[in-house]
C-alpha positions, 0 to 999 in steps of 0.5 A, spaced: 500 500 500 502 506 497 500 513 501 499 520 498 496 526 500 492 527 494 491 522 488 488 525 482 485 520 477 485 523 470 491 527 466 487 532 462 489 539 463 484 539 469 488 534 472 495 536 470 494 543 473 491 540 479 498 536 480 502 542 478 499 547 483 499 542 489 506 540 487 509 547 487 506 548 494 509 542 497 504 537 497 505 529 495 501 528 489 500 522 485 496 522 478 494 516 474 491 516 467 488 510 464 491 512 457 497 510 454 499 518 453 497 525 452 491 525 447 493 525 440 488 530 437 487 537 438 480 537 442 479 543 446 483 549 443 482 556 446 486 558 452 483 564 455 486 571 458 484 569 465 487 562 465 494 565 462 493 570 468 493 564 473 499 561 469 503 566 471 504 563 478 508 557 475 511 561 469 507 557 464 504 563 461 509 565 456 511 558 454 503 557 452 503 564 449 509 562 445 507 555 443 500 557 441 497 562 436 494 569 438 488 571 435 486 578 436 479 578 433 474 574 430 471 575 423 463 574 423 461 572 416 454 571 413 452 570 406 459 570 404 461 577 406 464 579 413 459 583 417 462 584 423 470 584 425 470 584 433 477 586 435 480 584 442 486 589 443 483 596 444 478 593 450 482 587 452 489 591 452 486 595 458 484 589 462 489 584 461 496 582 459 493 577 454 488 581 450 487 576 445 484 569 444 490 564 444 489 558 440 493 552 443 491 545 441 490 541 447 495 535 445 500 540 445 498 544 451 498 537 455 505 536 453 507 542 456 503 541 462 506 534 463 513 536 462 513 542 467 510 537 472 515 532 471 520 538 472 517 538 479 518 531 480 511 528 479 510 523 473 504 521 470 502 514 471 500 511 464 495 505 463 493 506 470 486 505 472 481 507 478 477 500 479 474 502 485 475 506 492 472 507 499 473 513 503 471 515 510 473 521 515 480 518 516 482 518 508 481 514 501 483 507 499 483 506 492 484 500 488 488 501 482 489 496 475 496 497 473 500 496 466 500 489 465 494 487 469 496 487 476 493 491 482 495 496 487 491 499 493 493 507 494 492 510 500 491 518 500 488 523 504 484 526 498 482 523 492 480 528 486 476 526 480 479 529 474 476 523 469 472 526 464 464 526 463 463 519 464 467 519 471 468 513 475 469 517 481 463 521 480 459 514 479 463 511 485 460 517 489 453 516 486 452 523 485 447 525 479 449 529 473 443 532 471 442 535 464 441 532 457 444 531 450 442 536 444 439 532 438 444 535 434 451 532 431 457 536 431 463 535 427 470 537 428 476 537 423 483 539 423 485 541 416 490 544 412 487 550 408 488 555 403 485 562 401 484 569 404 481 566 410 487 562 411 490 568 415 491 565 422 485 569 424 478 566 427 472 566 422 465 564 423 461 563 417 453 563 418 449 560 412 442 558 411 441 551 414 449 551 416 454 554 420 462 553 421 467 556 425 475 556 423 480 557 429 486 558 426 493 555 430 497 557 424 497 560 417 494 555 413 492 550 419 486 550 423 480 547 427 473 547 423 467 546 428 460 545 424 454 542 425 451 536 421 444 538 420 441 531 417 439 526 423 444 521 421 444 514 425 451 513 422 454 519 425 460 515 427 461 513 420 461 520 417 467 523 413 469 530 412 466 529 405 459 527 408 458 534 411 455 540 408 461 545 405 456 551 404 459 555 410 466 553 408 465 555 401 462 562 403 469 563 407 472 562 400 476 557 404 479 551 400 481 545 404 487 542 402 488 536 407 484 533 413 488 531 418 483 529 423 475 528 423 470 526 428 463 527 430 460 528 437 454 530 441 454 536 445 451 535 453 449 540 458 450 537 465 452 539 472 453 535 478 449 535 484 455 536 488 462 537 486 464 532 491 463 528 498 467 528 504 475 527 502 473 526 494 472 532 489 470 532 482 473 537 477 472 539 470 468 535 465 467 530 471 463 536 474 460 540 469 459 539 461 456 544 456 456 546 449 463 548 446 460 555 445 466 560 447 471 555 448 469 555 456 470 548 458 477 547 459 478 553 462 473 552 467 476 546 469 483 549 470 479 554 474 476 548 478 483 546 479 487 552 481 481 554 486 481 547 490 489 546 490 491 552 495 485 550 499 487 542 499 495 545 501 492 549 506 488 544 510 494 538 509 499 543 512 494 544 518 494 552 516 486 551 515 480 547 518 477 542 514 471 547 512 475 551 508 474 545 503 467 546 502 468 553 499 470 549 493 463 547 491 460 553 494 464 558 489 465 553 483 458 550 482 454 557 481 459 559 476 458 552 472 451 552 472 451 559 470 456 557 464 451 551 462 445 556 462 449 561 458 452 557 453 445 553 452 442 559 450 447 561 445 447 554 442 440 553 441 440 560 437 446 557 433 443 551 431 435 553 431 432 550 425 426 554 420 426 560 416 425 565 422 431 562 425 435 562 419 433 570 418 435 572 425 442 568 425 444 570 418 441 577 417 439 580 424 445 577 429 451 579 425 448 586 424 446 587 431 453 584 433 457 590 429 453 595 431 453 593 439 461 592 438 462 599 437 459 601 444 465 601 449 461 598 454 458 593 450 465 591 448 468 591 455 462 586 457 463 581 452 471 581 452 470 580 460 465 574 459 469 571 454 475 571 457 473 569 464 476 575 467 468 577 469 468 571 474 468 572 481 466 569 488 462 575 490 457 573 496 461 567 497 463 563 503 470 567 503 469 573 500 468 580 504 465 587 501 467 594 503 467 601 499 469 601 492 467 597 485 472 592 487 470 588 492 471 581 496 471 575 491 473 579 485 479 578 480 484 584 482 484 589 476 490 589 472 494 595 472 499 595 466 502 602 464 509 606 465 512 599 467 507 598 472 505 591 473 501 589 479 500 582 477 508 581 478 507 579 485 501 574 484 506 569 482 507 567 489 501 562 491 500 565 498 496 570 501 498 578 500 496 585 501 496 590 496 495 597 497 494 603 492 496 609 495 499 610 502 500 604 507 500 607 514 504 604 520 499 600 523 498 596 516 505 595 515 506 593 522 501 588 522 503 585 515 511 584 518 508 581 524 504 576 520 510 575 515 505 577 510 507 580 503 505 587 503 506 591 496 504 598 495 503 601 489 502 609 487 495 612 486 493 615 480 487 615 474 488 608 472 487 605 479 481 610 480 478 608 473 479 600 475 475 601 481 480 601 486 479 605 493 485 609 495 489 607 501 485 601 502 488 594 503 486 588 498 487 582 502 489 577 496 488 569 496 493 564 494 489 564 487 489 571 486 482 573 488 480 579 493 478 576 499 477 582 503 477 590 502 480 593 509 477 600 508 483 605 510 487 599 510 485 597 517 489 591 520 483 589 524 479 587 519 484 583 516 485 580 523 478 578 524 477 575 517 483 570 518 479 569 525 473 567 522 475 563 517 480 559 522 486 560 517 493 560 521 498 564 517 505 561 518 512 564 518 516 563 512 521 556 513 
């Protein structure tokens, strides 16, 4: 019998990120996967700005951006004409260091994550499968099937199910996965193409009875995502030649080679619980939804980072077990909202009939072009797509104060004149930010608690971002604001830690 702090089942992006963030905090982790290696095909394609911001904690962001392909805009086509060009840079450049959609095929992404994990001394155990498990207040006992057919019992303090939509961990917990499956069948194809739209940008083509999205990951190469309109019992046997090419041809795109083609059905489900006792569900094991907006993988990565610092704190004796309950409390609400939002968009894109076609092909593109010229609409859309809007306001770990930025919010990014207030967030640790002047009492409290204190100048950009002058922003190890102390009063921070039962430890 082997013993671990955390056993992770599933080595997709969610499981790999969880293992990375735990290992970086000194947690003894084991990660298994029943497959022989990383996925050979590019499934999830999009890495959003918020994920890249969080990747800075482990110096992953620059490597991902360099390996992926930056798309600064989306081109919306209808009836063979560009009806709207939605550019991210003018608005996103004021909000994040990553004002673009990064197209980074999942197979390459997984290899980057796995290599970084191996550099921390943790190797994914391939062809190793979870058979069953037992759990109680003392820990988890998991029976594993090893390569070659042998078996092993692994004892762990906690078990994390990152094992996909058919999750054996979720089934073992007997947790309902409420939702359903859409009637439509989608296809995906990784292609080499030529033509004016094979220019390394994102293009969406709307046609009567058809649509396709092209996500470029290099000039002349990209992923096509389209809809199989006809109800086909043999959908699994379809080839690229069998599906409609009307929307592709409207892009003036010539497909020269198909490197991979597959069909799939889209599900929309959220687990009733995100865990039980010492067992947790993350990523597709906890929620699945339509691919609209490329939110799925990014949401699973967000799950992993949210849970990782909490597990580390509890395992180190720095926080009570109840801190772990906040994982579900914070993440399940976002998953439900995401499923509802993508469900509405998916229904609009796939609706059939002459009225639906008219709205999709004629009305929607025109409205998109007009709406995007309004600054407030541009910012709202970018924040939603990039997940920089995601917050934990009203959650169990959030406290509010004056100012637009409140407990639970993502800390606004400030990046002018050489200032980068996200640089200090590379540390997976509690810290305090002050924008303006830090008085002696807050400086003394931070010094006594060994709490990193970062003081930034006050200016117009800080005010425009919604920050309050001279207030103390207590930041969680996952970089979200926990509490805002008006006039930087240390008593508010002291009270917060006492209420949460979190003990701050001196540096080793």
